[in-house]
N, C-alpha and C positions, 0 to 999 in steps of 0.2 A: 550598571550590573556589577555584581560582586565578582571578586576573583575566583579562580577555580576551587579554592578551599574556603570561600566566604562562609561565615557562620560556624565553622568548626571550632574556632577559639571560644566563642560564646557558649556553644554546646558543651564543650569540655569543662568550661568554667562552671556551668550549672551542675554538671555531674560531680565535680569536685566538691562543690558546696553541699550537695545532697549527701554524698558519701561522708564528708567531714561531719555533718550533722548526725548521720547515722552512727559513726564511730563515737562521737561525743555522748550520744544517748546510751549507747551500749556500755560505755565506761561508767556512766552514772548508774545504770542498772546493775552493773557489776559491783559497784561500791555499795549500793543499797542492799544487794543480795548478801554481801559479806557483813555489812553493818546493820543487820536487821533489828538489832536491839542494842541498847546502851551497854548491857552487861556482856554481850558477846564481843563488843569492842575491847572491853577490858580483858576479856579472856585471851584475845589474840595478842594484846600488848604483853600480858604476862607470859604467854607462850614465847614471844620474841625475847624476853629477858631471860627466862629460865630454861626454855627449850622443852618444857613438859608441863603437865597440868597439876603437878604436885603442889605448887605454890597456892593454888586456888583454895586448898583446904585451910590455910592459916590466914590468907589475905583478909577476910572479913573481920576476924578477931583482932588483927594487928591495926588495921586502919579505921575500923568503925565499931569499937567496943560498945559505944552507947546505942548502936542500932543493931545489936546482935539478932534480935528476933526478926526484925524487918529484913536484914540481909540474909538470914538463914532461909527465910521463905523465898527470897529472890534466888538464892543459890539452889534451892530445891527445884526451881523452875528451869535452871540451866543444866544441872547435873543430869537429869533424865534424858538428855539429848543423845545418849549413846556415843559419847565422844570416844574415839579410838585411844587405846592406851599406848604408852611409850612415847618416845620423841616423835614430834610431828614436824612437817615442813614449816619453815618460818613463814609468817604471814606475808611479809613484803615480797619474798622470793616467789611465793605461790601467786600472789596478786599480779606481779609484773610478768610472770611467766604466762599467765592467762591473757594479760593485755598484749603481750608480744604475739601470741598465737592469733588473737583477734586482729591485730594490726596487719599481719601477713595475709590473713584471709581477705581483709578489706582492700589491701593493696592489689591482690590478685583480681578481685572484683573490679577495682578501678581500671586495671589494665584491660580487662575484657570489655568493659563499657567504652573505654576510649577507642579500642580497636573497632568495635561495632559502630561507634560514632564516625570514625574515619571512613568506613565503607559506606555507611548510609549517607553521609554528607556528600561524598564524591558522586554517588549515584544521583542524589537530588540535585547537585550542582550541574551535572551533565544534562539532566532533564531541563533545568532552569536555563542553561546556555542555549539549548536547542529552541526552547520557547521564545527567548529574547531575540535570537537571530531570525526567527520567523514571525516576529511580532508585526502587527499592522502599523505600529508607531515607528516612524523612521528614526526618531531620536533614540529610542531604546536599542534599535539595531545598531546604530552608529556607536553608542556607548559600549555595547557588547563587543563590537569589533575592536575598538580601541583598547579595551581591557584585556581581550585575548592577546593582542599584540604586545601589550605592556607586560604580560605574564612571561613572555619569552620561552614558553614551554613548547616542546615539540608536539604535544597533544593538541595544541591550538591550531596547528597548520591545516589539518583537514577542514576545520570549521572555516578558516579564512579562505581556503581554496573554493569551498562551496559558495561562500558569499561573493567572491570575485566572479564566479561563473553565473550565478543565478539571481542575485539581488536586483530588485527593480529600480533601485536608486543609483544613478551614476556616481554620486558623491560617495556612497557607501562602498560601491565596487572599487572606486579609486583608493579609498582608505585601506580596504583589505589588501589591495595590490601593494600599496606602500608598506604595510606591515610585513607582508611576505618578503619584500626586498630587504627591509631592515633586519629581519630574522635570517636572511640569506638562505631561504628555504629552497634547496635544489629540487625538492619534490614538486615545486610549483612552476618549474620552467615551462612546461607545456601549457599550463593555464595562462601564465603571463605572456607567453608568445601569442596565444590566441587573443589575449586582451589587446594586443597591438592593432587588431582589426575591429575593436569595439566602436560602436557608432558615436560614442562620446569622446570628445577631444581630451578631456581631463583624464579619463581612464586610460586612453592610449599613451598620453604623455607619462603618467605615473608608472604604467607597465614598463615603458622604455627605461626609465630611471631605475626601477627595481631590478630589471635584468642586468643593468650595469653594476648594481650593488652586489648581486649574486656572483657576477664575474665568470660565468660558465661560457667557454668559447663556443659551445653549440648554439648559443643564442645569437651569434654574430650574423648569420644569414637573415634572420627575421629583422634584426635592427637595420641591416643594410637596405632591406626593402622599405623600412620606415623612413629612410632618408628621402624617399619620394612622396611622403605623406603630403596631403594638401595643406596641412596646418604647420606653420613655422615652429610652433611650440613643440610639436611632436618630432619634427626633423631635428631641432636643436638637441632635444633629449636623446634621440638616437645617436647623433654624432658624439655627444658627450660620453654615452655609455660604451660606444665602440672603443673609445680611448681607454676607458677603465678596463675593459675586457682584455685588450692587448692583442687582438687577432690581426695578423698582418694582411689577411685577405680584405680588410676594410680600408687599406691605404688608397686604392684606386677610387672607390666611392667617396671617400672623404675628400680627396683632391677635387673631385667633381663638385662637391658641396662648397668648395671655396668660391665658386661662382654663383652661389645661391643669391637670390634677390633680397633675402632677409639678412640684415646685419648680424643678428644674434646667431643665426645658423653658421654664417661664415666664421665668426669668432670661435664658436664651439668646434668647428671642423679643424681650424688651425690649432687650437689647444690639443685636440686628440692626436693630430699628426705629430705634434711635439712629444706627446706621451709615447707614441709608437717609435719615435726616433727614426723616421723613414728618410733615407737619403733621397729617395725618389721624389719626396715632397719639397725638397729645398727650393728648386726653381719656381714652383707655384707659390711658395711662401714668400720668396723674394719679390715676386711680382705683386703679391698682395700687399707687402710692406711698403712698396714704393708707389702704388697706384690707388689703394683703397682710401676712400674719403672718410670712413668711420674710424675714429681714434681707437675705440676698443678693439676693433678688428686688427689694427696695426699693432697694438699692445700684445695681443695674443700671438700674432705672427712673429714678433721679435723674440718673445719668450720661447716659442717653439724652435726657432732657429738657434737660439742659445743652447737648447737641450740637444739638438742634433749635432752641432759643433763641427761641421765640415769646414774646410777652408772657404768654400763659396759662401757658406752661412756666415762666417766671421767677417768676410768682406761686406756683406749686407749689413751686419751689425755696426761696422765702422761708419757706413753711410747713414745708418739710422740715428747716429748721435747728433745729427743736424736736423732731425725731425722737428716740426713745430709743436709737437705734443711733449710736455715735460716727462710724462711717464714712459713714453716710447724711448726717449733719450736715456732716462735712468735705467730702464730694463736692458737696453743695449750695452750701457757701460758695465752693469753688473754681470752680464753674460760674458763680456770680454775680460773681466777681472774677477773671476769667481773666488780668488783667494784674498781679496781685499774687502774690508767692511764697507 
């Protein structure tokens, strides 16, 4: 699908080409109108030199004595044109003055056509967007959602909300939810909160991450409920987003998640407790650091204790320098010596 102003550039390009051709033809017609005969050209040249038509009376005798008869007949065809007497405007000044007027007229027309093209293209594009988002082809709907998100425009948010709520494809609903999170669309909080109850795991997980990206504290209760989701991927996403939001009401539920049966959920919960810098979480984190068998969980626990930085946390970091995982030892040392490279 094209972007919100797709086709506008090409439309204006065609208009410019047409108007340029029109201006060019008008200039040619202007020249032809002025130079309708060979002798009228000479007439204007003489006017430019002398400023009057008096020189015309002697010009044939001076320049073409041998063709007096022929030129006299020619002159007789010119003189009856009822030329005004007295000094006349210079040819080139008159010529360029008329060209200037025509140029301004065409520029005004160009502006009007461009303005109409903007309005028409925006209306057509809105219609095209609606058609693509409701297409029977899932690929077209997916591409439409991706390009709406890539546009980054606030006008795209209502379309993405509608897709998140109503599209039949879980993949497309998840993509729309992801784009809403990337755009930090606070208007989509209600829709994303409802998406945490979607029947598809991928949609629920993406909605949890998007709520964390938006960072609105009002989403914390829904994310806390998602810590009890049956799928570990959703629980871990909820734990991670609670840390990003920074709501202290999540400390207790996150501490409970340290006992989750899934390693990744425990690691995410430990990481978020470190972001919240909760003193209440020190003892559970120390227990996790000393007892958990998963190395990644211990790594996240040691980094969380380093961020909290209480004396009890530092004692645990001292002990962690003897851990059998090299990264746990390294993170413990870095947390104890923040001012050293």
